Structures are given as structure tokens and as C-alpha cells.
C-alpha positions as CSV (number, residue, x, y, z in Angstrom):
1,X,-4.8,176.2,-222.5
2,X,-2.2,178.8,-221.8
3,X,-1.9,180.5,-218.4
4,X,-3.1,183.8,-219.6
5,X,-6.4,182.3,-220.8
6,X,-7.1,180.7,-217.4
7,X,-9.7,182.7,-215.7
8,X,-13.0,182.0,-214.0
9,X,-16.2,182.7,-216.0
10,X,-19.7,183.9,-215.4
11,X,-22.7,181.5,-215.6
12,X,-23.9,183.1,-218.9
13,X,-20.6,182.0,-220.5
14,X,-21.0,178.5,-219.2
15,X,-24.6,178.2,-220.4
16,X,-23.6,179.3,-223.9
17,X,-21.1,176.3,-224.3
18,X,-23.2,173.6,-222.6
19,X,-25.0,172.0,-225.6
20,X,-24.6,168.2,-225.1
21,X,-23.9,168.3,-221.4
22,X,-26.3,168.5,-218.4
23,X,-25.6,170.8,-215.4
24,X,-26.6,169.4,-212.0
25,X,-25.1,171.8,-209.5
26,X,-23.0,175.0,-209.7
27,X,-20.6,176.3,-207.1
28,X,-19.8,180.0,-207.1
29,X,-17.1,182.3,-205.6
30,X,-18.0,185.4,-203.6
31,X,-17.7,187.4,-206.8
32,X,-20.5,185.2,-208.4
33,X,-18.0,183.6,-210.8
34,X,-18.3,179.8,-211.4
35,X,-15.9,177.9,-209.2
36,X,-17.1,174.3,-210.0
37,X,-19.8,172.6,-211.9
38,X,-21.1,169.1,-211.5
39,X,-23.2,167.4,-214.1
40,X,-23.5,164.6,-216.7
41,X,-22.1,163.7,-220.1
42,X,-23.6,161.1,-222.5
43,X,-21.2,158.3,-223.4
44,X,-21.8,155.1,-225.5
45,X,-21.0,151.9,-223.8
46,X,-21.0,148.5,-225.5
47,X,-23.4,146.0,-224.1
48,X,-24.2,142.4,-224.9
49,X,-27.8,141.5,-225.2
50,X,-28.8,138.0,-226.4
51,X,-25.5,137.5,-228.1
52,X,-25.8,140.8,-230.0
53,X,-23.3,143.6,-229.2
54,X,-24.7,147.1,-229.4
55,X,-23.9,150.6,-228.1
56,X,-26.1,152.0,-225.4
57,X,-26.0,155.6,-224.3
58,X,-25.2,156.1,-220.6
59,X,-25.0,159.1,-218.4
60,X,-21.6,159.6,-216.7
61,X,-21.3,161.9,-213.7
62,X,-18.5,164.4,-214.0
63,X,-17.3,167.8,-212.7
64,X,-15.7,170.8,-214.3
65,X,-13.4,173.2,-212.5
66,X,-13.8,176.9,-212.9
67,X,-11.5,176.9,-215.9
68,X,-13.4,174.3,-217.9
69,X,-11.3,171.2,-217.3
70,X,-13.4,168.0,-216.9
71,X,-12.8,165.3,-214.3
72,X,-14.5,162.0,-213.3
73,X,-16.6,162.7,-210.2
74,X,-15.4,159.5,-208.3
75,X,-11.7,159.4,-208.8
76,X,-10.5,162.7,-210.3
77,X,-9.4,161.2,-213.6
78,X,-9.0,163.9,-216.2
79,X,-11.4,163.6,-219.1
80,X,-9.8,165.9,-221.7
81,X,-12.2,165.1,-224.5
82,X,-15.0,166.7,-222.5
83,X,-13.2,169.9,-221.5
84,X,-15.1,173.2,-222.0
85,X,-13.5,175.7,-224.4
86,X,-14.7,179.2,-224.0
């Protein structure tokens, strides 16, 4: 993402790109632009059940900054695969 494309977006733009993600809380600026979004993404995690390995879907709590970059909610690790592209 280049510097000229980095701008804060309105909530309507965020809702149009959130198809597989779930919004929990939205933080706004004084101009009613989205500053930060917290929510969940669905990831598959391998689990062992009775000696059989299978993938189980899990919800992972994440946050997006106002520019659409995704981070882990606990330790600020960047999750580039889940960035929002407007």
C-alpha cells in the first residue's frame, strides 16, 4: 500500500469489504471516520481427536487500524493475509 492510498475510510466502505470477517467494536475519529476496528477472523487449526487429525474452524480475535492493516489483538503481530483492501 503506497502512502498516497493511506487514508481513513467511512463505515460504509468498511462494511462493503467485510464478507468473511466479524466486526465487534468500531472506534471513530471526531470526523466520524473509522480509526480502529476489533473483531474476529475464522482460521483452521489442526486438532487431534482419538488419533485422527482434522482441521477445526476457530475464531481469532484481531484488530484493524484505520488503513485496513490487520494485527493480532494480544501481541500486535501483523497478520498481512487478513488486511482489508479498499
